[in-house]
C-alpha positions as CSV (number, residue, x, y, z in Angstrom):
1,M,-0.1,0.1,0.0
2,A,1.3,3.4,-0.9
3,T,1.9,5.5,2.3
4,F,1.9,9.3,2.8
5,D,5.6,9.5,3.0
6,A,6.3,7.3,-0.1
7,V,4.0,9.0,-2.4
8,L,5.0,12.6,-1.2
9,R,8.6,11.9,-1.4
10,G,8.3,10.2,-4.7
11,A,6.6,13.1,-6.2
12,L,8.7,15.9,-4.9
13,P,11.4,17.3,-7.0
14,A,15.0,16.7,-5.8
15,P,16.5,19.0,-2.9
16,F,17.9,22.1,-4.2
17,A,20.5,24.6,-2.6
18,S,19.6,28.3,-2.9
19,R,21.6,31.4,-2.0
20,G,20.3,31.3,1.6
21,G,21.8,27.6,1.9
22,D,18.3,26.0,2.1
23,S,18.1,22.3,1.3
24,F,14.3,21.4,0.9
25,D,13.3,17.7,1.3
26,T,9.6,17.0,2.1
27,S,7.0,17.7,4.6
28,L,8.0,18.4,8.1
29,W,4.8,16.6,9.5
30,S,5.6,13.4,7.5
31,A,9.1,13.4,8.7
32,T,8.1,13.8,12.4
33,A,4.8,12.2,12.6
34,I,3.9,9.1,14.9
35,A,4.4,5.9,13.0
36,P,1.5,5.0,10.6
37,Q,-0.4,1.9,10.9
38,R,-1.1,-0.4,8.1
39,Y,-4.7,-0.2,6.9
40,E,-5.6,-3.0,4.6
41,P,-7.7,-2.4,1.4
42,L,-11.3,-3.2,1.4
43,R,-11.6,-6.8,-0.2
44,G,-14.6,-8.7,-1.1
45,D,-18.1,-7.6,0.0
46,A,-18.8,-6.1,3.4
47,H,-21.6,-4.5,5.3
48,T,-21.8,-1.6,7.7
49,Q,-24.3,0.9,8.9
50,V,-22.5,4.0,8.0
51,A,-19.7,4.1,5.2
52,I,-17.5,7.1,5.5
53,V,-15.4,8.2,2.4
54,G,-12.3,9.9,3.4
55,A,-9.9,9.2,6.5
56,G,-9.2,12.9,7.5
57,Y,-10.4,14.8,10.5
58,T,-14.0,14.8,9.4
59,G,-14.3,11.4,8.5
60,L,-12.5,10.0,11.7
61,A,-14.2,12.4,14.0
62,T,-17.4,11.2,12.5
63,A,-16.6,7.5,12.9
64,I,-15.5,8.0,16.5
65,A,-18.9,9.8,17.2
66,L,-20.9,7.0,15.6
67,A,-18.9,4.4,17.7
68,D,-19.7,6.3,20.9
69,A,-23.3,6.0,19.8
70,G,-23.2,2.3,19.3
71,I,-23.4,2.5,15.4
72,A,-21.0,0.4,13.2
73,A,-18.9,2.5,10.9
74,T,-16.4,1.7,8.2
75,V,-13.8,4.3,6.8
76,L,-12.5,4.2,3.2
77,D,-9.6,6.3,2.1
78,A,-7.9,6.4,-1.2
79,V,-4.4,6.3,0.3
80,E,-4.3,6.2,4.1
81,P,-5.5,8.4,7.2
82,G,-4.2,11.9,6.9
83,F,-3.0,11.7,3.4
84,G,-5.1,14.7,2.3
85,A,-5.2,18.2,4.0
86,S,-5.5,16.6,7.5
87,G,-1.9,15.7,7.4
88,R,-0.6,18.6,5.5
89,N,-2.2,21.8,7.1
90,G,-0.5,24.2,9.6
91,G,-1.9,22.5,12.7
92,Q,-3.4,25.7,14.0
93,V,-6.6,24.9,16.1
94,I,-8.7,28.0,15.7
95,P,-12.2,28.4,17.1
96,L,-13.3,31.1,14.4
97,V,-14.3,31.6,10.9
98,K,-14.2,34.5,8.5
99,Y,-17.3,36.3,10.1
100,D,-17.4,38.3,13.5
101,P,-20.3,37.6,15.7
102,D,-22.2,40.8,14.4
103,Q,-22.0,39.5,10.9
104,M,-23.0,36.1,11.8
105,I,-26.2,37.4,13.5
106,A,-26.9,39.6,10.5
107,R,-26.3,36.8,8.1
108,Y,-28.3,33.8,9.8
109,G,-30.5,35.8,12.3
110,Q,-30.2,35.8,16.2
111,A,-31.3,32.2,16.9
112,L,-29.4,30.2,14.4
113,A,-26.3,32.4,14.7
114,E,-26.2,31.9,18.3
115,G,-26.0,28.2,17.7
116,I,-23.3,28.4,15.2
117,L,-21.3,30.7,17.5
118,Q,-21.6,28.3,20.2
119,M,-20.3,25.7,17.9
120,L,-17.4,27.8,17.0
121,E,-16.6,28.4,20.6
122,A,-16.6,24.7,21.4
123,S,-14.6,23.6,18.2
124,S,-11.2,23.9,19.6
125,D,-12.4,22.1,22.9
126,S,-13.4,19.3,20.7
127,V,-9.9,18.7,19.4
128,F,-8.2,18.9,22.6
129,A,-10.9,16.8,24.3
130,L,-10.0,14.1,21.7
131,T,-6.3,14.3,22.1
132,E,-6.6,13.9,25.9
133,R,-9.2,11.1,25.8
134,F,-7.1,8.9,23.5
135,D,-3.7,10.2,24.7
136,I,-2.9,11.1,21.1
137,A,0.9,11.9,20.7
138,C,0.3,15.0,18.5
139,E,2.2,17.8,20.5
140,A,-1.2,19.3,21.5
141,T,-0.4,22.7,22.7
142,R,-3.1,25.3,23.9
143,A,-1.1,28.5,23.9
144,G,-3.4,30.7,21.8
145,W,-3.8,32.0,18.3
146,I,-2.9,35.6,17.4
147,Q,-4.2,37.6,14.5
148,A,-1.6,40.4,13.7
149,A,-2.3,43.7,12.0
150,H,0.3,44.2,9.3
151,N,-0.6,47.9,9.0
152,E,-2.6,50.6,10.8
153,A,-5.6,50.4,8.4
154,A,-6.2,46.7,9.5
155,V,-6.3,47.5,13.2
156,P,-9.9,48.8,13.4
157,G,-11.3,45.5,11.8
158,I,-9.4,43.3,14.0
159,R,-10.0,45.4,17.1
160,G,-13.7,45.2,16.4
161,R,-13.4,41.5,16.3
162,Y,-11.7,41.1,19.4
163,E,-14.2,43.3,21.1
164,Q,-17.2,41.2,19.9
165,W,-15.5,38.0,21.1
166,Q,-14.6,39.7,24.4
167,A,-18.2,40.6,24.9
168,R,-19.2,37.0,24.4
169,G,-16.8,36.0,27.3
170,A,-14.2,34.5,25.2
171,N,-10.7,34.1,26.7
172,V,-9.1,36.8,24.4
173,A,-6.9,39.9,24.8
174,W,-5.6,42.7,22.9
175,L,-1.9,43.1,22.2
176,D,-0.4,46.6,21.5
177,A,2.7,46.8,19.0
178,A,5.2,46.4,21.9
179,Q,3.4,43.6,23.5
180,L,3.1,41.9,20.3
181,A,6.6,42.3,19.2
182,K,7.8,40.6,22.6
183,T,5.2,37.9,22.2
184,I,6.0,36.9,18.5
185,G,9.9,38.1,18.1
186,T,9.2,40.6,15.3
187,D,8.3,44.2,15.3
188,R,6.7,44.1,11.6
189,Y,3.1,44.3,13.1
190,V,1.4,47.3,14.6
191,G,-0.9,45.4,17.0
192,G,-3.2,42.4,17.4
193,W,-5.4,40.1,19.5
194,I,-5.2,36.8,21.0
195,H,-7.6,34.0,21.5
196,R,-6.3,31.8,24.4
197,G,-8.6,29.0,23.5
198,A,-6.8,28.3,20.4
199,G,-3.5,26.1,19.8
200,T,-1.5,23.8,17.8
201,V,-1.3,20.2,17.0
202,Q,1.2,18.2,14.9
203,P,-1.5,17.6,12.2
204,L,-0.6,14.4,10.5
205,S,0.1,12.7,14.3
206,Y,-3.3,14.0,15.1
207,A,-5.0,12.4,12.1
208,R,-3.1,9.1,12.7
209,G,-4.1,9.1,16.4
210,L,-7.8,9.6,15.4
211,A,-7.5,6.7,13.0
212,Q,-5.9,4.5,15.8
213,A,-8.7,5.7,18.2
214,A,-11.5,4.9,15.9
215,V,-10.1,1.3,15.3
216,S,-9.9,1.0,19.2
217,L,-13.7,1.7,19.3
218,G,-14.3,-1.0,16.7
219,V,-14.4,1.2,13.6
220,A,-13.1,-0.7,10.3
221,V,-10.6,1.6,8.7
222,H,-9.3,0.7,5.0
223,G,-6.5,2.4,3.1
224,A,-5.7,2.2,-0.7
225,S,-9.4,1.9,-1.1
226,L,-10.5,4.5,-3.6
227,V,-14.3,4.7,-4.1
228,T,-15.0,4.6,-7.7
229,R,-18.8,4.8,-7.7
230,M,-21.9,4.6,-5.5
231,T,-25.1,2.7,-6.4
232,R,-28.4,3.1,-4.9
233,E,-29.9,-0.1,-3.4
234,A,-33.3,-1.0,-2.1
235,D,-32.0,-0.9,1.5
236,G,-29.1,1.5,1.2
237,W,-26.1,2.0,-0.9
238,T,-23.1,0.1,-2.2
239,L,-19.7,1.6,-2.7
240,H,-17.5,0.0,-5.0
241,T,-13.6,0.0,-4.9
242,A,-11.0,-1.7,-7.0
243,Q,-11.0,-4.9,-4.8
244,G,-14.2,-4.9,-2.9
245,R,-17.8,-3.8,-2.4
246,L,-19.2,-2.2,0.9
247,R,-22.9,-2.1,1.4
248,A,-24.1,0.5,3.9
249,D,-27.3,1.9,5.4
250,Q,-26.0,5.5,5.2
251,V,-23.0,7.3,3.6
252,V,-20.9,10.3,4.6
253,L,-18.7,11.9,2.2
254,A,-15.9,13.6,3.8
255,G,-13.2,14.3,1.2
256,N,-13.1,18.2,1.8
257,G,-10.5,19.7,-0.6
258,Y,-9.9,16.2,-2.1
259,T,-13.5,15.6,-2.9
260,T,-13.9,13.7,-6.3
261,D,-16.7,13.5,-8.8
262,L,-18.2,10.4,-6.9
263,W,-21.3,12.4,-6.0
264,P,-22.3,14.6,-9.2
265,G,-21.7,18.3,-8.7
266,L,-20.2,18.2,-5.1
267,A,-16.7,18.8,-6.0
268,Q,-17.9,21.9,-8.0
269,T,-19.4,23.4,-4.8
270,I,-15.8,24.3,-3.6
271,V,-12.6,25.7,-4.9
272,P,-9.4,23.7,-3.9
273,L,-6.5,26.0,-3.2
274,Y,-3.1,25.0,-2.4
275,S,-1.6,26.4,0.7
276,M,2.3,25.9,0.8
277,Q,4.6,25.6,3.8
278,I,8.2,25.6,4.7
279,A,10.0,24.8,8.0
280,T,13.4,25.1,9.4
281,G,15.2,22.6,11.6
282,P,15.3,23.2,15.3
283,L,16.2,26.6,16.0
284,P,19.4,27.6,18.0
285,A,18.6,28.2,21.7
286,A,18.8,32.0,21.4
287,L,16.4,32.4,18.4
288,N,14.1,29.8,20.0
289,D,13.8,31.9,23.1
290,E,13.3,35.1,20.9
291,I,10.9,33.8,18.3
292,L,7.4,32.8,19.6
293,P,8.7,31.9,23.1
294,G,5.2,31.2,24.4
295,M,4.5,28.8,21.4
296,Q,1.5,30.8,20.1
297,C,0.5,30.4,16.5
298,V,0.1,33.4,14.5
299,S,-2.0,34.6,11.3
300,E,-1.7,38.1,9.7
301,T,-4.3,40.5,8.2
302,R,-2.9,40.7,4.5
303,R,-5.1,39.6,1.6
304,V,-2.7,36.6,0.9
305,V,-2.2,35.6,4.6
306,R,0.9,34.2,6.1
307,Y,0.5,32.0,9.1
308,F,3.2,30.6,11.3
309,R,4.2,28.9,14.6
310,K,6.9,26.6,16.0
311,D,6.8,22.8,16.8
312,R,7.8,21.4,20.1
313,A,11.5,20.8,18.8
314,G,11.7,24.6,18.0
315,R,11.3,24.4,14.2
316,F,9.8,27.6,12.7
317,V,6.9,26.7,10.3
318,I,5.2,29.3,8.0
319,G,2.7,29.0,5.4
320,S,0.9,30.9,2.6
321,R,-0.9,30.5,-0.6
322,G,0.9,28.3,-3.1
323,P,1.0,27.5,-6.7
324,F,-1.7,25.0,-8.1
325,T,0.3,21.9,-7.5
326,P,0.7,19.5,-4.5
327,Q,4.6,19.8,-5.0
328,P,5.6,23.4,-5.0
329,G,8.7,24.0,-6.8
330,A,11.9,25.7,-5.9
331,A,11.1,29.1,-7.0
332,A,7.8,29.2,-4.9
333,G,9.7,27.8,-2.0
334,Q,12.3,30.5,-2.3
335,A,9.9,33.3,-2.5
336,L,8.3,32.2,0.8
337,V,11.8,32.0,2.3
338,D,12.7,35.4,1.2
339,S,9.5,36.9,2.6
340,T,10.0,35.2,5.8
341,R,13.5,36.6,6.3
342,K,12.0,40.0,5.8
343,L,9.5,39.3,8.6
344,Y,12.2,37.6,10.8
345,P,15.7,39.1,9.8
346,Q,17.2,36.9,12.6
347,L,16.3,33.9,10.4
348,K,18.8,35.1,7.4
349,D,21.3,32.3,8.3
350,V,18.9,29.6,9.5
351,P,18.2,27.0,6.7
352,F,15.0,26.1,5.7
353,E,14.7,22.3,5.4
354,Y,11.2,21.6,4.4
355,R,8.7,22.2,1.8
356,W,5.2,20.9,1.1
357,A,1.6,21.8,0.1
358,G,-2.0,20.6,0.5
359,R,-5.4,21.6,-0.6
360,V,-7.7,24.0,1.2
361,A,-11.5,23.8,0.3
362,V,-12.9,27.1,-0.1
363,T,-16.5,27.9,-0.5
364,P,-18.0,31.1,-1.9
365,D,-19.6,32.3,1.4
366,A,-16.5,31.4,3.3
367,M,-18.4,29.0,5.6
368,P,-18.3,25.2,6.0
369,H,-21.1,23.5,4.1
370,L,-23.2,20.5,5.5
371,H,-25.1,18.7,2.9
372,R,-28.1,16.3,2.9
373,L,-27.5,15.0,-0.7
374,A,-30.1,12.2,-0.7
375,P,-31.9,10.2,1.9
376,G,-29.1,8.6,3.8
377,V,-26.2,10.5,2.2
378,W,-24.4,13.4,4.0
379,A,-21.5,15.4,3.1
380,A,-19.6,18.2,5.0
381,L,-16.7,20.3,3.4
382,G,-15.2,23.7,2.8
383,C,-13.6,24.7,6.1
384,N,-11.8,27.6,4.5
385,G,-8.6,27.0,6.2
386,R,-9.9,26.4,9.7
387,G,-10.2,22.8,9.3
388,V,-8.5,21.3,12.3
389,A,-11.3,22.5,14.7
390,M,-14.1,22.8,12.2
391,S,-13.6,19.5,10.9
392,T,-13.3,17.7,14.1
393,L,-16.5,19.4,15.3
394,M,-18.3,18.6,12.1
395,G,-17.9,14.8,12.7
396,R,-20.3,15.1,15.7
397,V,-22.8,17.0,13.3
398,L,-22.6,14.3,10.8
399,A,-22.8,11.6,13.2
400,A,-25.9,13.0,14.7
401,A,-27.4,13.6,11.3
402,C,-26.8,9.8,10.6
403,T,-28.5,8.7,13.7
404,G,-31.5,11.2,13.0
405,D,-31.1,12.8,16.5
406,R,-29.4,16.2,16.2
407,S,-31.0,17.8,19.4
408,H,-27.9,17.0,21.4
409,A,-25.4,17.9,18.7
410,P,-23.8,21.3,17.8
411,Q,-26.4,23.1,15.7
412,Y,-25.4,23.8,12.1
413,P,-27.6,24.4,9.1
414,D,-27.8,22.5,6.1
415,S,-26.8,23.8,2.7
416,D,-28.3,23.4,-0.8
417,L,-25.8,21.9,-3.3
418,T,-25.0,24.8,-5.5
419,R,-22.3,24.3,-8.0
420,I,-20.0,27.3,-8.7
421,P,-20.5,28.9,-12.0
422,F,-17.7,28.2,-14.6
423,H,-16.0,26.2,-12.0
424,A,-13.8,24.6,-14.8
425,L,-12.1,28.1,-14.9
426,H,-11.5,28.5,-11.1
427,R,-7.8,28.1,-11.5
428,L,-7.4,31.1,-13.8
429,G,-9.7,33.1,-11.7
430,V,-7.8,32.3,-8.4
431,A,-4.3,32.8,-9.9
432,A,-5.5,36.3,-11.3
433,A,-6.9,37.2,-7.8
434,V,-3.9,36.1,-5.8
435,T,-1.5,38.0,-8.2
436,W,-3.6,41.1,-7.8
437,F,-3.9,40.7,-4.0
438,R,-0.1,40.2,-3.6
439,L,0.4,43.5,-5.6
440,L,-2.2,45.3,-3.3
441,D,-0.4,43.8,-0.1
442,R,3.1,44.9,-1.5
443,F,1.8,48.6,-1.2
444,A,-0.2,48.3,1.8
């Protein structure tokens, strides 16, 4: 069976040496994650109550919640648990979406917005509760998330966001320029706020730990089991793979940014973007004490956002929008290195050793979508870069949908399946938009 490491390493270009002495290899997460288990392909005929397509956070959290409810679940993944975005993201556990509380109320109305906001506030709790419950060795760290303003024009917006969450009783604080510089180790930002309920995980270790937790509860997990088609049966559905067939009473589609055309039109409801990351080796002690000494994670307010953190070994990790490829090349990697060294001049002599990318599923309204596609068929996708917390909590929502009792689950509205017009041209549109946004950021 192809593994995350083998597939990713085999597809990456050869390491290169840049003028900064950087030697890129592969994903930091695949290099440092807990060891993968072997998940055999589905072979022959099998039956389950709920079939789950996709062994990322959404699918695995759904399986765990179903197992807790006494419902048999089987998870099928095209490669292995965590191979998609769940093993490639920045590992930032953020209990927020794009919209502020006031915007959510204006968008959904007071009653529905209140349920969604409560769900958001609990989303990071759901991650850390699972890591503690199953003792997942994923470097779970709850030190907070900072949104940093890159110029004065950005301050009023995030100040208002901070005040709205403060009014709701969230564990937040405002940081002036001096406090922010001391906290993150660079003076390139003019102010910001911290949500102390947020944190970080080693994302691939978290995914692999969820898979092991699911198996411990009796869930069947199969790797190398790409689902090629679904057929409707009198008493449910049959999922077909290269070597087997799985009959199920209900189906959950949890592919997110790696959603295929298995269900007509579903892949056309999101735009998959690639987010690229680079990382250093462990920083020298003096730099480790200077840069993010409190282990917070950070996102900035630019249109093309950079987000950064450290891991437990003191490696500095930073990401931003990447080219439309799962293997970003030398030029893209070097551009991010150069911008990082402007942000942190003290990193000018520190080599970057890792470069990788993963797909982010973006929706037109910047909100995750929950779909009831047919009787007994559910899907959730489109976390818009906040997938660690949101995908984990959406697992509980999906499990409740499958049981038919959503009264004790986080409240989240169903969305109609609406294809994005001219979806086939999305790459051209996104590439043009990113180029324009980068130009605007340069002069901001």
